[in-house]
Backbone atoms as SQL, in Angstrom:
CREATE TABLE atoms (id INTEGER PRIMARY KEY, chain TEXT, resi INTEGER, resn TEXT, atom TEXT, x REAL, y REAL, z REAL);
INSERT INTO atoms VALUES
  (1, 'A', 1, 'MET', 'N', -14.401, -128.049, 21.534),
  (2, 'A', 1, 'MET', 'CA', -13.124, -128.297, 20.922),
  (3, 'A', 1, 'MET', 'C', -13.230, -129.452, 19.929),
  (4, 'A', 2, 'LEU', 'N', -13.969, -130.496, 20.286),
  (5, 'A', 2, 'LEU', 'CA', -14.130, -131.624, 19.375),
  (6, 'A', 2, 'LEU', 'C', -14.801, -131.207, 18.081),
  (7, 'A', 3, 'LEU', 'N', -15.801, -130.351, 18.181),
  (8, 'A', 3, 'LEU', 'CA', -16.493, -129.878, 16.991),
  (9, 'A', 3, 'LEU', 'C', -15.535, -129.123, 16.085),
  (10, 'A', 4, 'PHE', 'N', -14.707, -128.261, 16.678),
  (11, 'A', 4, 'PHE', 'CA', -13.725, -127.505, 15.906),
  (12, 'A', 4, 'PHE', 'C', -12.741, -128.451, 15.230),
  (13, 'A', 5, 'GLN', 'N', -12.185, -129.393, 15.984),
  (14, 'A', 5, 'GLN', 'CA', -11.217, -130.336, 15.421),
  (15, 'A', 5, 'GLN', 'C', -11.848, -131.167, 14.315),
  (16, 'A', 6, 'SER', 'N', -13.085, -131.576, 14.524),
  (17, 'A', 6, 'SER', 'CA', -13.786, -132.361, 13.519),
  (18, 'A', 6, 'SER', 'C', -13.967, -131.555, 12.237),
  (19, 'A', 7, 'TYR', 'N', -14.344, -130.293, 12.377),
  (20, 'A', 7, 'TYR', 'CA', -14.557, -129.449, 11.200),
  (21, 'A', 7, 'TYR', 'C', -13.247, -129.200, 10.460),
  (22, 'A', 8, 'ILE', 'N', -12.190, -128.878, 11.199),
  (23, 'A', 8, 'ILE', 'CA', -10.900, -128.565, 10.584),
  (24, 'A', 8, 'ILE', 'C', -10.303, -129.776, 9.884),
  (25, 'A', 9, 'THR', 'N', -10.450, -130.952, 10.481),
  (26, 'A', 9, 'THR', 'CA', -9.820, -132.142, 9.915),
  (27, 'A', 9, 'THR', 'C', -10.717, -132.883, 8.941),
  (28, 'A', 10, 'SER', 'N', -11.976, -132.471, 8.843),
  (29, 'A', 10, 'SER', 'CA', -12.864, -133.173, 7.922),
  (30, 'A', 10, 'SER', 'C', -12.427, -132.895, 6.494),
  (31, 'A', 11, 'THR', 'N', -12.596, -133.894, 5.700),
  (32, 'A', 11, 'THR', 'CA', -12.253, -133.736, 4.297),
  (33, 'A', 11, 'THR', 'C', -13.461, -134.103, 3.458),
  (34, 'A', 12, 'VAL', 'N', -13.605, -133.404, 2.402),
  (35, 'A', 12, 'VAL', 'CA', -14.652, -133.703, 1.448),
  (36, 'A', 12, 'VAL', 'C', -13.959, -134.375, 0.281),
  (37, 'A', 13, 'GLU', 'N', -14.608, -135.384, -0.264),
  (38, 'A', 13, 'GLU', 'CA', -14.013, -136.053, -1.418),
  (39, 'A', 13, 'GLU', 'C', -13.604, -134.985, -2.426),
  (40, 'A', 14, 'SER', 'N', -12.377, -135.078, -2.923),
  (41, 'A', 14, 'SER', 'CA', -11.827, -134.006, -3.765),
  (42, 'A', 14, 'SER', 'C', -12.685, -133.723, -4.989),
  (43, 'A', 15, 'SER', 'N', -13.292, -134.739, -5.590),
  (44, 'A', 15, 'SER', 'CA', -14.114, -134.488, -6.778),
  (45, 'A', 15, 'SER', 'C', -15.356, -133.664, -6.421),
  (46, 'A', 16, 'ILE', 'N', -15.939, -133.915, -5.251),
  (47, 'A', 16, 'ILE', 'CA', -17.100, -133.132, -4.811),
  (48, 'A', 16, 'ILE', 'C', -16.670, -131.703, -4.504),
  (49, 'A', 17, 'ASP', 'N', -15.550, -131.574, -3.808),
  (50, 'A', 17, 'ASP', 'CA', -15.039, -130.248, -3.462),
  (51, 'A', 17, 'ASP', 'C', -14.733, -129.439, -4.723),
  (52, 'A', 18, 'GLU', 'N', -14.076, -130.059, -5.685),
  (53, 'A', 18, 'GLU', 'CA', -13.771, -129.372, -6.947),
  (54, 'A', 18, 'GLU', 'C', -15.059, -128.969, -7.661),
  (55, 'A', 19, 'TYR', 'N', -16.023, -129.863, -7.679),
  (56, 'A', 19, 'TYR', 'CA', -17.301, -129.594, -8.335),
  (57, 'A', 19, 'TYR', 'C', -17.996, -128.384, -7.709),
  (58, 'A', 20, 'LEU', 'N', -18.040, -128.362, -6.374),
  (59, 'A', 20, 'LEU', 'CA', -18.710, -127.261, -5.679),
  (60, 'A', 20, 'LEU', 'C', -18.017, -125.922, -5.894),
  (61, 'A', 21, 'HIS', 'N', -16.716, -125.945, -6.095),
  (62, 'A', 21, 'HIS', 'CA', -15.972, -124.697, -6.224),
  (63, 'A', 21, 'HIS', 'C', -15.850, -124.198, -7.672),
  (64, 'A', 22, 'GLN', 'N', -16.476, -124.885, -8.608),
  (65, 'A', 22, 'GLN', 'CA', -16.481, -124.379, -9.979),
  (66, 'A', 22, 'GLN', 'C', -17.470, -123.217, -10.064),
  (67, 'A', 23, 'GLN', 'N', -17.122, -122.235, -10.872),
  (68, 'A', 23, 'GLN', 'CA', -17.907, -121.000, -10.949),
  (69, 'A', 23, 'GLN', 'C', -19.386, -121.259, -11.222),
  (70, 'A', 24, 'PHE', 'N', -19.685, -122.175, -12.125),
  (71, 'A', 24, 'PHE', 'CA', -21.084, -122.406, -12.479),
  (72, 'A', 24, 'PHE', 'C', -21.856, -123.153, -11.387),
  (73, 'A', 25, 'ASN', 'N', -21.168, -123.596, -10.346),
  (74, 'A', 25, 'ASN', 'CA', -21.824, -124.263, -9.223),
  (75, 'A', 25, 'ASN', 'C', -21.871, -123.380, -7.979),
  (76, 'A', 26, 'ALA', 'N', -21.650, -122.098, -8.161),
  (77, 'A', 26, 'ALA', 'CA', -21.607, -121.180, -7.016),
  (78, 'A', 26, 'ALA', 'C', -22.897, -121.237, -6.201),
  (79, 'A', 27, 'SER', 'N', -24.020, -121.351, -6.865),
  (80, 'A', 27, 'SER', 'CA', -25.299, -121.394, -6.156),
  (81, 'A', 27, 'SER', 'C', -25.411, -122.652, -5.292),
  (82, 'A', 28, 'ILE', 'N', -24.994, -123.787, -5.827),
  (83, 'A', 28, 'ILE', 'CA', -25.023, -125.039, -5.063),
  (84, 'A', 28, 'ILE', 'C', -24.074, -124.937, -3.877),
  (85, 'A', 29, 'HIS', 'N', -22.887, -124.392, -4.133),
  (86, 'A', 29, 'HIS', 'CA', -21.902, -124.250, -3.057),
  (87, 'A', 29, 'HIS', 'C', -22.440, -123.331, -1.967),
  (88, 'A', 30, 'GLU', 'N', -23.045, -122.241, -2.366),
  (89, 'A', 30, 'GLU', 'CA', -23.628, -121.295, -1.408),
  (90, 'A', 30, 'GLU', 'C', -24.699, -121.981, -0.556),
  (91, 'A', 31, 'LYS', 'N', -25.543, -122.773, -1.194),
  (92, 'A', 31, 'LYS', 'CA', -26.591, -123.486, -0.458),
  (93, 'A', 31, 'LYS', 'C', -25.996, -124.523, 0.490),
  (94, 'A', 32, 'SER', 'N', -24.924, -125.187, 0.071),
  (95, 'A', 32, 'SER', 'CA', -24.296, -126.180, 0.954),
  (96, 'A', 32, 'SER', 'C', -23.668, -125.497, 2.166),
  (97, 'A', 33, 'LEU', 'N', -23.051, -124.333, 1.967),
  (98, 'A', 33, 'LEU', 'CA', -22.480, -123.586, 3.091),
  (99, 'A', 33, 'LEU', 'C', -23.580, -123.127, 4.046),
  (100, 'A', 34, 'ALA', 'N', -24.693, -122.676, 3.489),
  (101, 'A', 34, 'ALA', 'CA', -25.818, -122.242, 4.325),
  (102, 'A', 34, 'ALA', 'C', -26.377, -123.413, 5.127),
  (103, 'A', 35, 'GLU', 'N', -26.458, -124.577, 4.516),
  (104, 'A', 35, 'GLU', 'CA', -26.963, -125.768, 5.219),
  (105, 'A', 35, 'GLU', 'C', -26.024, -126.164, 6.353),
  (106, 'A', 36, 'ILE', 'N', -24.727, -126.133, 6.095),
  (107, 'A', 36, 'ILE', 'CA', -23.745, -126.438, 7.144),
  (108, 'A', 36, 'ILE', 'C', -23.912, -125.454, 8.293),
  (109, 'A', 37, 'LEU', 'N', -23.992, -124.176, 7.956),
  (110, 'A', 37, 'LEU', 'CA', -24.109, -123.137, 8.985),
  (111, 'A', 37, 'LEU', 'C', -25.376, -123.317, 9.816),
  (112, 'A', 38, 'THR', 'N', -26.512, -123.504, 9.168),
  (113, 'A', 38, 'THR', 'CA', -27.759, -123.611, 9.923),
  (114, 'A', 38, 'THR', 'C', -27.834, -124.915, 10.717),
  (115, 'A', 39, 'SER', 'N', -27.275, -125.979, 10.183),
  (116, 'A', 39, 'SER', 'CA', -27.299, -127.264, 10.894),
  (117, 'A', 39, 'SER', 'C', -26.424, -127.240, 12.137),
  (118, 'A', 40, 'LEU', 'N', -25.237, -126.688, 11.997),
  (119, 'A', 40, 'LEU', 'CA', -24.290, -126.710, 13.115),
  (120, 'A', 40, 'LEU', 'C', -24.511, -125.590, 14.124),
  (121, 'A', 41, 'SER', 'N', -25.081, -124.476, 13.693),
  (122, 'A', 41, 'SER', 'CA', -25.189, -123.335, 14.610),
  (123, 'A', 41, 'SER', 'C', -26.069, -123.640, 15.819),
  (124, 'A', 42, 'THR', 'N', -27.120, -124.423, 15.648),
  (125, 'A', 42, 'THR', 'CA', -27.951, -124.760, 16.807),
  (126, 'A', 42, 'THR', 'C', -27.190, -125.649, 17.789),
  (127, 'A', 43, 'ILE', 'N', -26.353, -126.541, 17.262),
  (128, 'A', 43, 'ILE', 'CA', -25.542, -127.409, 18.131),
  (129, 'A', 43, 'ILE', 'C', -24.540, -126.572, 18.912),
  (130, 'A', 44, 'VAL', 'N', -23.850, -125.681, 18.213),
  (131, 'A', 44, 'VAL', 'CA', -22.857, -124.824, 18.871),
  (132, 'A', 44, 'VAL', 'C', -23.546, -123.903, 19.876),
  (133, 'A', 45, 'ALA', 'N', -24.712, -123.373, 19.514),
  (134, 'A', 45, 'ALA', 'CA', -25.460, -122.505, 20.436),
  (135, 'A', 45, 'ALA', 'C', -25.834, -123.258, 21.709),
  (136, 'A', 46, 'GLU', 'N', -26.204, -124.518, 21.575),
  (137, 'A', 46, 'GLU', 'CA', -26.523, -125.329, 22.755),
  (138, 'A', 46, 'GLU', 'C', -25.294, -125.497, 23.645),
  (139, 'A', 47, 'LEU', 'N', -24.133, -125.687, 23.027),
  (140, 'A', 47, 'LEU', 'CA', -22.892, -125.792, 23.806),
  (141, 'A', 47, 'LEU', 'C', -22.593, -124.480, 24.522),
  (142, 'A', 48, 'PHE', 'N', -22.756, -123.368, 23.820),
  (143, 'A', 48, 'PHE', 'CA', -22.540, -122.062, 24.445),
  (144, 'A', 48, 'PHE', 'C', -23.538, -121.847, 25.585),
  (145, 'A', 49, 'GLN', 'N', -24.800, -122.223, 25.357),
  (146, 'A', 49, 'GLN', 'CA', -25.829, -122.055, 26.384),
  (147, 'A', 49, 'GLN', 'C', -25.508, -122.906, 27.608),
  (148, 'A', 50, 'GLN', 'N', -25.008, -124.102, 27.384),
  (149, 'A', 50, 'GLN', 'CA', -24.595, -124.948, 28.504),
  (150, 'A', 50, 'GLN', 'C', -23.496, -124.254, 29.306),
  (151, 'A', 51, 'GLY', 'N', -22.548, -123.629, 28.589),
  (152, 'A', 51, 'GLY', 'CA', -21.497, -122.869, 29.262),
  (153, 'A', 51, 'GLY', 'C', -22.053, -121.710, 30.070),
  (154, 'A', 52, 'VAL', 'N', -23.100, -121.062, 29.550),
  (155, 'A', 52, 'VAL', 'CA', -23.761, -119.972, 30.285),
  (156, 'A', 52, 'VAL', 'C', -24.393, -120.531, 31.560),
  (157, 'A', 53, 'GLU', 'N', -25.107, -121.627, 31.424),
  (158, 'A', 53, 'GLU', 'CA', -25.784, -122.229, 32.576),
  (159, 'A', 53, 'GLU', 'C', -24.795, -122.715, 33.633),
  (160, 'A', 54, 'GLU', 'N', -23.609, -123.135, 33.201),
  (161, 'A', 54, 'GLU', 'CA', -22.584, -123.603, 34.136),
  (162, 'A', 54, 'GLU', 'C', -21.737, -122.459, 34.688),
  (163, 'A', 55, 'GLY', 'N', -22.013, -121.238, 34.233),
  (164, 'A', 55, 'GLY', 'CA', -21.276, -120.080, 34.725),
  (165, 'A', 55, 'GLY', 'C', -19.926, -119.872, 34.072),
  (166, 'A', 56, 'ILE', 'N', -19.650, -120.586, 32.986),
  (167, 'A', 56, 'ILE', 'CA', -18.380, -120.447, 32.270),
  (168, 'A', 56, 'ILE', 'C', -18.435, -119.237, 31.339),
  (169, 'A', 57, 'PHE', 'N', -19.589, -119.040, 30.690),
  (170, 'A', 57, 'PHE', 'CA', -19.784, -117.940, 29.753),
  (171, 'A', 57, 'PHE', 'C', -20.901, -117.030, 30.252),
  (172, 'A', 58, 'LYS', 'N', -20.925, -115.828, 29.682),
  (173, 'A', 58, 'LYS', 'CA', -22.038, -114.894, 29.860),
  (174, 'A', 58, 'LYS', 'C', -22.377, -114.389, 28.469),
  (175, 'A', 59, 'CYS', 'N', -23.572, -114.710, 28.008),
  (176, 'A', 59, 'CYS', 'CA', -23.946, -114.315, 26.652),
  (177, 'A', 59, 'CYS', 'C', -25.459, -114.375, 26.501),
  (178, 'A', 60, 'GLU', 'N', -26.029, -113.323, 25.941),
  (179, 'A', 60, 'GLU', 'CA', -27.467, -113.287, 25.672),
  (180, 'A', 60, 'GLU', 'C', -27.793, -113.780, 24.264),
  (181, 'A', 61, 'TYR', 'N', -26.782, -113.892, 23.410),
  (182, 'A', 61, 'TYR', 'CA', -27.003, -114.173, 21.993),
  (183, 'A', 61, 'TYR', 'C', -26.241, -115.420, 21.545),
  (184, 'A', 62, 'THR', 'N', -26.465, -116.534, 22.220),
  (185, 'A', 62, 'THR', 'CA', -25.681, -117.734, 21.910),
  (186, 'A', 62, 'THR', 'C', -25.895, -118.217, 20.475),
  (187, 'A', 63, 'LEU', 'N', -27.113, -118.174, 19.984),
  (188, 'A', 63, 'LEU', 'CA', -27.365, -118.615, 18.610),
  (189, 'A', 63, 'LEU', 'C', -26.685, -117.684, 17.610),
  (190, 'A', 64, 'GLU', 'N', -26.826, -116.398, 17.822),
  (191, 'A', 64, 'GLU', 'CA', -26.246, -115.427, 16.885),
  (192, 'A', 64, 'GLU', 'C', -24.720, -115.498, 16.891),
  (193, 'A', 65, 'VAL', 'N', -24.135, -115.646, 18.053),
  (194, 'A', 65, 'VAL', 'CA', -22.672, -115.779, 18.136),
  (195, 'A', 65, 'VAL', 'C', -22.234, -117.043, 17.404),
  (196, 'A', 66, 'SER', 'N', -22.960, -118.133, 17.596),
  (197, 'A', 66, 'SER', 'CA', -22.586, -119.374, 16.912),
  (198, 'A', 66, 'SER', 'C', -22.716, -119.222, 15.396),
  (199, 'A', 67, 'GLU', 'N', -23.732, -118.527, 14.927),
  (200, 'A', 67, 'GLU', 'CA', -23.895, -118.309, 13.483),
  (201, 'A', 67, 'GLU', 'C', -22.743, -117.482, 12.918),
  (202, 'A', 68, 'ILE', 'N', -22.352, -116.459, 13.638),
  (203, 'A', 68, 'ILE', 'CA', -21.252, -115.607, 13.180),
  (204, 'A', 68, 'ILE', 'C', -19.945, -116.390, 13.143),
  (205, 'A', 69, 'ILE', 'N', -19.673, -117.155, 14.195),
  (206, 'A', 69, 'ILE', 'CA', -18.440, -117.935, 14.261),
  (207, 'A', 69, 'ILE', 'C', -18.413, -118.983, 13.155),
  (208, 'A', 70, 'LEU', 'N', -19.526, -119.668, 12.959),
  (209, 'A', 70, 'LEU', 'CA', -19.571, -120.683, 11.903),
  (210, 'A', 70, 'LEU', 'C', -19.494, -120.063, 10.511),
  (211, 'A', 71, 'SER', 'N', -19.933, -118.823, 10.370),
  (212, 'A', 71, 'SER', 'CA', -19.771, -118.126, 9.090),
  (213, 'A', 71, 'SER', 'C', -18.299, -117.990, 8.736),
  (214, 'A', 72, 'VAL', 'N', -17.491, -117.742, 9.754),
  (215, 'A', 72, 'VAL', 'CA', -16.041, -117.652, 9.536),
  (216, 'A', 72, 'VAL', 'C', -15.521, -118.984, 9.018),
  (217, 'A', 73, 'PHE', 'N', -15.924, -120.079, 9.679),
  (218, 'A', 73, 'PHE', 'CA', -15.432, -121.393, 9.264),
  (219, 'A', 73, 'PHE', 'C', -15.954, -121.811, 7.899),
  (220, 'A', 74, 'THR', 'N', -17.234, -121.582, 7.641),
  (221, 'A', 74, 'THR', 'CA', -17.808, -122.069, 6.391),
  (222, 'A', 74, 'THR', 'C', -17.491, -121.190, 5.187),
  (223, 'A', 75, 'PHE', 'N', -17.186, -119.931, 5.413),
  (224, 'A', 75, 'PHE', 'CA', -16.926, -119.036, 4.285),
  (225, 'A', 75, 'PHE', 'C', -15.504, -118.498, 4.283),
  (226, 'A', 76, 'LEU', 'N', -15.153, -117.743, 5.293),
  (227, 'A', 76, 'LEU', 'CA', -13.856, -117.068, 5.308),
  (228, 'A', 76, 'LEU', 'C', -12.683, -118.049, 5.285),
  (229, 'A', 77, 'LEU', 'N', -12.846, -119.199, 5.908),
  (230, 'A', 77, 'LEU', 'CA', -11.756, -120.177, 5.946),
  (231, 'A', 77, 'LEU', 'C', -11.932, -121.302, 4.930),
  (232, 'A', 78, 'ASP', 'N', -12.843, -121.124, 3.981),
  (233, 'A', 78, 'ASP', 'CA', -13.037, -122.122, 2.924),
  (234, 'A', 78, 'ASP', 'C', -11.883, -122.011, 1.926),
  (235, 'A', 79, 'PRO', 'N', -11.039, -123.048, 1.837),
  (236, 'A', 79, 'PRO', 'CA', -9.869, -122.974, 0.953),
  (237, 'A', 79, 'PRO', 'C', -10.225, -122.933, -0.528),
  (238, 'A', 80, 'GLY', 'N', -11.459, -123.254, -0.871),
  (239, 'A', 80, 'GLY', 'CA', -11.879, -123.161, -2.259),
  (240, 'A', 80, 'GLY', 'C', -12.316, -121.761, -2.645),
  (241, 'A', 81, 'ILE', 'N', -12.491, -120.897, -1.661),
  (242, 'A', 81, 'ILE', 'CA', -12.904, -119.514, -1.916),
  (243, 'A', 81, 'ILE', 'C', -11.742, -118.565, -1.693),
  (244, 'A', 82, 'PHE', 'N', -11.059, -118.736, -0.547),
  (245, 'A', 82, 'PHE', 'CA', -9.932, -117.875, -0.193),
  (246, 'A', 82, 'PHE', 'C', -8.662, -118.707, -0.132),
  (247, 'A', 83, 'TYR', 'N', -7.584, -118.137, -0.566),
  (248, 'A', 83, 'TYR', 'CA', -6.298, -118.837, -0.594),
  (249, 'A', 83, 'TYR', 'C', -5.339, -118.188, 0.398),
  (250, 'A', 84, 'TRP', 'N', -5.649, -118.302, 1.689),
  (251, 'A', 84, 'TRP', 'CA', -4.810, -117.709, 2.723),
  (252, 'A', 84, 'TRP', 'C', -3.572, -118.573, 2.926),
  (253, 'A', 85, 'ASN', 'N', -2.448, -117.923, 3.197),
  (254, 'A', 85, 'ASN', 'CA', -1.275, -118.708, 3.579),
  (255, 'A', 85, 'ASN', 'C', -1.411, -119.074, 5.058),
  (256, 'A', 86, 'LYS', 'N', -0.478, -119.892, 5.541),
  (257, 'A', 86, 'LYS', 'CA', -0.577, -120.406, 6.909),
  (258, 'A', 86, 'LYS', 'C', -0.611, -119.276, 7.941),
  (259, 'A', 87, 'GLU', 'N', 0.222, -118.261, 7.770),
  (260, 'A', 87, 'GLU', 'CA', 0.265, -117.146, 8.722),
  (261, 'A', 87, 'GLU', 'C', -1.048, -116.358, 8.709),
  (262, 'A', 88, 'GLU', 'N', -1.612, -116.145, 7.526),
  (263, 'A', 88, 'GLU', 'CA', -2.895, -115.432, 7.436),
  (264, 'A', 88, 'GLU', 'C', -4.011, -116.218, 8.131),
  (265, 'A', 89, 'LYS', 'N', -4.037, -117.538, 7.926),
  (266, 'A', 89, 'LYS', 'CA', -5.039, -118.372, 8.602),
  (267, 'A', 89, 'LYS', 'C', -4.853, -118.307, 10.110),
  (268, 'A', 90, 'LYS', 'N', -3.609, -118.365, 10.546),
  (269, 'A', 90, 'LYS', 'CA', -3.324, -118.322, 11.982),
  (270, 'A', 90, 'LYS', 'C', -3.826, -117.008, 12.582),
  (271, 'A', 91, 'ARG', 'N', -3.572, -115.891, 11.918),
  (272, 'A', 91, 'ARG', 'CA', -4.023, -114.587, 12.425),
  (273, 'A', 91, 'ARG', 'C', -5.554, -114.515, 12.478),
  (274, 'A', 92, 'LYS', 'N', -6.208, -115.091, 11.497),
  (275, 'A', 92, 'LYS', 'CA', -7.668, -115.098, 11.504),
  (276, 'A', 92, 'LYS', 'C', -8.193, -115.941, 12.664),
  (277, 'A', 93, 'LEU', 'N', -7.546, -117.063, 12.937),
  (278, 'A', 93, 'LEU', 'CA', -7.954, -117.903, 14.062),
  (279, 'A', 93, 'LEU', 'C', -7.650, -117.229, 15.395),
  (280, 'A', 94, 'GLU', 'N', -6.559, -116.472, 15.464),
  (281, 'A', 94, 'GLU', 'CA', -6.265, -115.702, 16.684),
  (282, 'A', 94, 'GLU', 'C', -7.355, -114.660, 16.917),
  (283, 'A', 95, 'ALA', 'N', -7.752, -113.979, 15.847),
  (284, 'A', 95, 'ALA', 'CA', -8.820, -112.979, 15.956),
  (285, 'A', 95, 'ALA', 'C', -10.141, -113.644, 16.344),
  (286, 'A', 96, 'LEU', 'N', -10.418, -114.792, 15.753),
  (287, 'A', 96, 'LEU', 'CA', -11.636, -115.523, 16.077),
  (288, 'A', 96, 'LEU', 'C', -11.654, -115.932, 17.549),
  (289, 'A', 97, 'SER', 'N', -10.523, -116.377, 18.049),
  (290, 'A', 97, 'SER', 'CA', -10.406, -116.743, 19.460),
  (291, 'A', 97, 'SER', 'C', -10.730, -115.549, 20.355),
  (292, 'A', 98, 'LEU', 'N', -10.184, -114.405, 20.009),
  (293, 'A', 98, 'LEU', 'CA', -10.434, -113.183, 20.775),
  (294, 'A', 98, 'LEU', 'C', -11.909, -112.759, 20.690),
  (295, 'A', 99, 'ILE', 'N', -12.476, -112.844, 19.504),
  (296, 'A', 99, 'ILE', 'CA', -13.892, -112.498, 19.324),
  (297, 'A', 99, 'ILE', 'C', -14.776, -113.397, 20.185),
  (298, 'A', 100, 'LEU', 'N', -14.468, -114.688, 20.209),
  (299, 'A', 100, 'LEU', 'CA', -15.246, -115.616, 21.032),
  (300, 'A', 100, 'LEU', 'C', -15.114, -115.299, 22.512),
  (301, 'A', 101, 'GLU', 'N', -13.884, -115.053, 22.955),
  (302, 'A', 101, 'GLU', 'CA', -13.671, -114.711, 24.370),
  (303, 'A', 101, 'GLU', 'C', -14.511, -113.507, 24.765),
  (304, 'A', 102, 'ARG', 'N', -14.499, -112.494, 23.929),
  (305, 'A', 102, 'ARG', 'CA', -15.230, -111.266, 24.250),
  (306, 'A', 102, 'ARG', 'C', -16.740, -111.438, 24.103),
  (307, 'A', 103, 'SER', 'N', -17.165, -112.173, 23.086),
  (308, 'A', 103, 'SER', 'CA', -18.604, -112.381, 22.874),
  (309, 'A', 103, 'SER', 'C', -19.235, -113.205, 23.980),
  (310, 'A', 104, 'LEU', 'N', -18.472, -114.159, 24.492),
  (311, 'A', 104, 'LEU', 'CA', -18.992, -115.055, 25.529),
  (312, 'A', 104, 'LEU', 'C', -18.526, -114.662, 26.924),
  (313, 'A', 105, 'MET', 'N', -17.760, -113.554, 26.992),
  (314, 'A', 105, 'MET', 'CA', -17.169, -113.122, 28.260),
  (315, 'A', 105, 'MET', 'C', -16.474, -114.300, 28.949),
  (316, 'A', 106, 'ALA', 'N', -15.717, -115.020, 28.148),
  (317, 'A', 106, 'ALA', 'CA', -14.997, -116.208, 28.623),
  (318, 'A', 106, 'ALA', 'C', -13.640, -115.804, 29.182),
  (319, 'A', 107, 'PRO', 'N', -13.081, -116.646, 30.027),
  (320, 'A', 107, 'PRO', 'CA', -11.738, -116.359, 30.548),
  (321, 'A', 107, 'PRO', 'C', -10.719, -116.254, 29.412),
  (322, 'A', 108, 'LYS', 'N', -9.754, -115.386, 29.603),
  (323, 'A', 108, 'LYS', 'CA', -8.700, -115.185, 28.604),
  (324, 'A', 108, 'LYS', 'C', -8.009, -116.520, 28.324),
  (325, 'A', 109, 'GLY', 'N', -7.820, -116.812, 27.055),
  (326, 'A', 109, 'GLY', 'CA', -7.144, -118.040, 26.648),
  (327, 'A', 109, 'GLY', 'C', -8.051, -119.245, 26.496),
  (328, 'A', 110, 'ARG', 'N', -9.339, -119.093, 26.798),
  (329, 'A', 110, 'ARG', 'CA', -10.288, -120.215, 26.746),
  (330, 'A', 110, 'ARG', 'C', -10.330, -120.867, 25.359),
  (331, 'A', 111, 'PHE', 'N', -10.148, -120.071, 24.310),
  (332, 'A', 111, 'PHE', 'CA', -10.251, -120.594, 22.950),
  (333, 'A', 111, 'PHE', 'C', -8.899, -120.648, 22.234),
  (334, 'A', 112, 'ASN', 'N', -7.829, -120.702, 22.991),
  (335, 'A', 112, 'ASN', 'CA', -6.496, -120.783, 22.390),
  (336, 'A', 112, 'ASN', 'C', -6.277, -122.071, 21.613),
  (337, 'A', 113, 'PHE', 'N', -7.127, -123.069, 21.823),
  (338, 'A', 113, 'PHE', 'CA', -6.965, -124.316, 21.076),
  (339, 'A', 113, 'PHE', 'C', -7.133, -124.094, 19.576),
  (340, 'A', 114, 'PHE', 'N', -7.825, -123.013, 19.179),
  (341, 'A', 114, 'PHE', 'CA', -7.913, -122.701, 17.754),
  (342, 'A', 114, 'PHE', 'C', -6.519, -122.527, 17.163),
  (343, 'A', 115, 'ILE', 'N', -5.658, -121.861, 17.885),
  (344, 'A', 115, 'ILE', 'CA', -4.313, -121.569, 17.408),
  (345, 'A', 115, 'ILE', 'C', -3.387, -122.742, 17.692),
  (346, 'A', 116, 'ARG', 'N', -3.480, -123.275, 18.892),
  (347, 'A', 116, 'ARG', 'CA', -2.601, -124.366, 19.315),
  (348, 'A', 116, 'ARG', 'C', -2.744, -125.578, 18.402),
  (349, 'A', 117, 'ASP', 'N', -3.961, -125.915, 18.021),
  (350, 'A', 117, 'ASP', 'CA', -4.205, -127.099, 17.209),
  (351, 'A', 117, 'ASP', 'C', -4.119, -126.821, 15.712),
  (352, 'A', 118, 'PHE', 'N', -3.813, -125.595, 15.351),
  (353, 'A', 118, 'PHE', 'CA', -3.776, -125.223, 13.938),
  (354, 'A', 118, 'PHE', 'C', -2.538, -125.750, 13.267);
């Protein structure tokens, strides 16, 4: 939950964010998103694996699930790429919560903080 809150509330200096989202910087932006995804996915996978070891989750693909979930955060929810309204973002986070529950065979509502804290 802390990782999610940190990611959602983190801000990038507006001049850097604007620079990365300019069309001619698409390659740099793409590389920065890939770096974020690869850097964080191992951390998230370790958290998921800990949940598996503690009997909270059941999952054979903790790294792959973390990569897919972080792809949503780094790309689909990037406000410089997509301009979703609040309701659209909320629905995507609801779907993400459901995907996580099913991917990790977690108890229903385990990831509701995505929506609650939105």
